[in-house]
C-alpha positions in Angstrom: 134.0 149.8 181.2 132.6 151.5 178.1 132.5 155.3 178.0 128.8 156.1 177.4 129.1 159.9 178.2 128.6 160.9 174.6 125.7 158.6 173.9 122.4 160.3 173.0 119.4 159.5 175.1 117.6 157.9 172.2 118.5 155.2 169.7 122.1 155.8 168.3 122.2 157.1 164.8 124.4 156.5 161.8 125.8 160.0 162.2 126.8 159.3 165.8 128.6 156.1 164.7 130.4 158.0 162.1 131.5 160.7 164.5 132.7 158.1 167.1 134.6 156.2 164.4 136.1 159.4 162.8 134.8 158.5 159.4 132.2 159.7 157.0 128.5 158.6 157.1 129.0 156.8 153.7 131.8 154.6 155.2 129.5 153.6 158.0 126.7 152.8 155.6 129.1 150.6 153.5 130.2 148.7 156.6 126.6 148.1 157.7 125.6 146.9 154.3 128.5 144.5 154.0 130.3 146.2 151.2 133.9 145.1 150.5 134.9 148.6 149.5 136.1 149.6 152.9 139.6 149.4 154.3 140.3 147.0 157.2 141.3 149.9 159.4 138.1 151.9 158.7 135.9 148.7 159.0 137.4 148.0 162.5 136.9 151.6 163.6 133.2 151.5 162.5 132.6 148.1 164.1 134.2 149.3 167.4 131.9 152.4 167.3 128.9 150.2 166.6 129.7 148.0 169.6 130.4 150.9 171.9 127.2 152.8 171.0 125.0 149.7 170.7 123.9 150.8 167.2 121.3 148.6 165.5 120.6 149.2 161.7 117.1 150.2 160.8 116.2 147.4 158.3 112.9 148.9 157.3 114.6 152.2 156.3 117.4 150.4 154.5 114.9 148.4 152.6 113.2 151.5 151.2 116.5 152.7 149.9 118.1 149.5 148.7 114.9 147.6 147.7 116.1 144.6 149.6 114.8 142.8 152.6 118.3 141.6 153.8 116.8 138.2 154.2 117.8 134.9 152.4 115.6 131.9 152.5 117.1 128.4 152.9 114.5 125.9 151.8 114.6 122.2 152.6 112.3 119.9 150.7 112.1 117.2 153.4 110.2 116.4 156.5 111.2 118.0 159.8 112.0 114.6 161.2 114.5 113.9 158.4 116.0 117.5 158.6 116.9 117.1 162.2 118.0 113.4 161.9 120.5 113.7 159.0 123.8 115.4 159.7 124.1 116.9 156.1 121.4 119.5 156.7 122.8 120.7 160.0 126.3 121.1 158.5 125.2 123.0 155.4 122.8 125.3 157.3 125.5 126.1 159.8 127.9 127.1 157.0 125.3 129.2 155.3 124.4 130.9 158.5 128.0 131.8 159.3 128.4 133.6 155.9 125.1 135.4 156.1 125.9 136.7 159.7 129.2 138.1 158.4 127.3 140.0 155.8 124.6 141.3 158.2 121.9 139.3 156.5 119.1 137.3 158.0 118.5 133.6 157.3 114.9 132.4 156.9 114.8 128.6 157.3 111.8 126.9 155.7 111.1 123.1 155.7 108.4 121.9 153.3 107.3 118.5 152.3 103.5 118.3 152.7 101.3 119.9 150.0 100.0 122.6 152.4 103.6 123.4 153.4 104.5 123.7 149.8 101.6 126.1 149.0 102.6 128.3 151.9 106.2 128.2 150.8 105.4 129.3 147.2 103.2 132.1 148.5 105.9 133.4 150.8 108.9 133.3 148.4 108.6 136.7 146.8 110.8 139.8 146.7 108.6 141.4 149.4 109.9 138.8 151.8 113.3 137.6 150.7 116.1 138.7 148.4 116.9 135.2 147.2 116.6 131.5 148.0 119.0 128.6 148.6 117.3 125.3 147.7 118.2 121.9 149.3 117.0 118.4 148.6 115.0 119.0 145.5 113.2 116.0 144.1 112.6 115.3 140.4 112.2 118.1 137.8 110.8 120.5 140.4 109.5 123.7 138.7 110.1 125.9 141.8 113.5 127.2 140.8 112.3 128.4 137.4 109.1 129.9 139.0 111.2 131.8 141.5 113.6 133.1 138.9 110.7 134.3 136.8 109.4 136.2 139.9 112.7 137.9 140.2 113.8 135.8 143.2 117.4 134.6 142.4 118.0 130.9 143.4 121.0 128.6 143.9 120.4 124.9 144.5 122.4 122.1 146.1 122.9 119.5 143.4 122.9 119.7 139.6 120.0 121.3 137.8 118.1 119.8 134.9 117.3 123.4 133.8 120.1 125.0 131.8 121.2 128.4 133.2 120.1 127.8 136.7 122.8 128.1 139.4 123.9 125.2 141.4 126.7 123.9 143.7 127.4 120.2 143.9 130.0 117.8 145.0 131.6 115.4 142.5 129.2 112.6 143.4 129.9 110.4 140.5 133.7 110.7 140.8 133.5 110.0 144.5 131.4 106.9 144.1 133.6 105.7 141.3 136.7 106.1 143.5 135.0 104.2 146.4 133.9 101.2 144.2 137.3 101.1 142.4 139.0 100.9 145.8 136.8 97.9 146.7 137.7 96.2 143.4 141.4 96.9 144.0 141.1 95.2 147.4 140.0 92.0 145.6 136.2 92.2 146.2 134.4 90.4 143.4 130.7 90.8 144.1 130.1 94.5 145.0 126.5 95.5 145.6 125.2 99.0 146.1 122.4 100.6 148.1 121.3 103.6 146.0 119.9 106.9 147.0 116.6 108.2 145.6 116.6 108.1 141.8 114.6 111.3 141.7 117.5 113.3 143.2 120.6 114.4 141.4 123.1 113.0 144.1 121.3 109.6 144.1 121.5 109.3 140.3 125.2 110.5 140.1 126.4 108.1 142.9 124.7 105.2 141.2 126.3 106.2 137.9 129.7 106.2 139.6 129.0 102.6 140.9 128.0 101.4 137.4 131.2 103.0 135.9 133.1 100.3 137.7 130.7 97.4 138.3 128.3 97.7 135.5 124.8 96.2 136.1 125.6 94.9 139.6 123.4 94.0 142.5 121.5 97.1 143.6 118.8 97.9 146.2 117.0 101.2 146.5 117.2 103.4 149.6 116.2 107.0 150.5 119.5 108.1 152.2 118.0 107.2 155.6 119.2 104.5 158.1 116.0 102.4 158.0 116.1 102.2 154.2 119.7 101.1 154.4 118.9 98.3 156.8 115.9 97.1 154.6 118.1 97.2 151.5 120.8 95.2 153.1 118.3 92.5 154.2 117.1 92.3 150.5 120.6 92.1 149.2 121.6 89.3 151.6 118.5 87.3 150.7 119.0 87.8 146.9 122.8 88.0 146.6 124.2 86.0 149.5 127.6 85.8 147.7 128.2 89.5 148.0 131.5 90.5 149.6 131.2 94.4 149.5 128.6 97.1 149.6 128.8 100.7 148.5 126.0 102.7 150.2 125.2 106.1 148.8 125.1 107.7 152.3 126.6 107.1 155.7 123.1 106.8 157.2 122.3 103.9 154.9 125.7 102.4 155.5 125.0 102.5 159.3 121.8 100.6 158.7 123.6 98.0 156.5 126.3 97.5 159.2 123.6 96.7 161.8 122.0 94.1 159.5 125.3 92.5 158.6 126.3 92.2 162.3 122.9 90.6 163.0 123.4 88.1 160.2 126.8 87.0 161.5 128.7 88.6 158.6 132.1 90.1 159.7 133.0 93.6 158.5 135.3 93.9 156.7 136.5 90.2 156.6 133.3 88.9 155.0 131.8 92.0 153.6 133.4 95.4 153.2 131.2 98.5 153.5 131.8 102.0 152.2 129.5 105.0 152.7 129.2 108.5 151.3 129.3 111.9 153.1 132.1 111.3 155.7 129.6 112.6 158.3 130.1 112.3 162.1 128.3 109.0 161.9 131.2 107.5 160.0 133.5 107.8 163.0 131.1 106.2 165.4 130.0 103.0 163.7 131.4 99.6 164.5 133.8 99.3 162.8 134.4 103.0 161.8 133.1 103.6 158.3 135.2 104.1 155.2 133.4 106.9 153.5 133.6 109.4 150.6 134.2 112.9 152.0 132.1 115.7 150.4 132.9 119.3 151.5 129.5 120.2 152.9 130.7 123.3 154.6 132.3 124.6 151.5 129.2 123.8 149.5 127.1 126.0 151.8 129.6 128.9 151.5 129.7 128.6 147.7 125.9 128.6 147.5 125.8 131.9 149.4 128.7 133.4 147.4 126.9 132.6 144.1 123.6 133.9 145.3 125.1 137.2 146.6 127.0 137.6 143.3 123.7 137.2 141.5 122.0 139.8 143.7 124.9 142.2 143.1 124.5 141.8 139.4 127.9 140.2 138.9 127.6 138.7 135.4 131.1 137.3 135.4 130.4 134.8 138.2 130.3 131.1 137.2 126.8 129.7 137.9 127.9 126.0 138.2 130.3 124.9 140.8 131.4 121.2 141.4 133.6 120.6 144.4 136.0 117.6 144.7 135.4 114.6 146.9 137.9 112.1 148.3 137.9 108.6 149.9 138.5 108.5 153.7 139.8 105.0 154.7 138.7 103.5 158.1 138.0 100.0 159.4 135.0 98.9 157.4 136.8 98.3 154.1 
């Protein structure tokens, strides 16, 4: 049982935490604010005291001193339906959340696709509401990152930026796609088709470039990273290129749709048609047969995005603003 005999009748204060931990008030403040300039021993003593006393930081008071809200927005430019259906978003949000919690920061999740949602989003993303923003699934040459930076709201996006100087974290999409298609070629596949991602998104463009690095101008059908688009693209490919013997799909979701159509058409996988996806999501382990896929480190991407954003907030000019993480091919039964 906790000893609450020394607890004050009101809300525990910073001074009481310091007294319980046997450290100065400044040390408690640094721990609460997530500073790295605290020894592990002192940090543990303060955290134990916080737990024992039930201390809750006064965010409003801290904001007056630090000029920060202690809130980070993670913005997804997709529909809510797609956000909850595609594993990528859940994995990256989970990794972002874990880092922010460790730093005593709040995450504000915003999903915006419709014009009215976009207007509300643009009105909310100011320094009065958030300290910075992490941007996912941007389409085209979206002006929002530049707009936010001009407002004084630092941003980091997932995927390469067309604007020089803006921070981003990306996987090696082109290299991963190139490795996948090279593997299919090495296995003796001669007519390798692709189901592309959206051509107004950096990952879609890069994965198609990786395919073309190996095949050139081969059979291609457009998708949107979703399962239904993968099935429709596969139907088109079979109708227009019946001789195909391999398919590289730019996402696992699209590959799953393609597998369903191939099975329905009587094509055996991988005997007649080999299939490779991209993401190495949980879906890849549950298709029939299990899906060969390009692994991208989604969890690490989320952590890197937070690291870059916090470095920008702390004024660290030495930090690199562009991070590209390696990918690798995971072999399973579909290829």
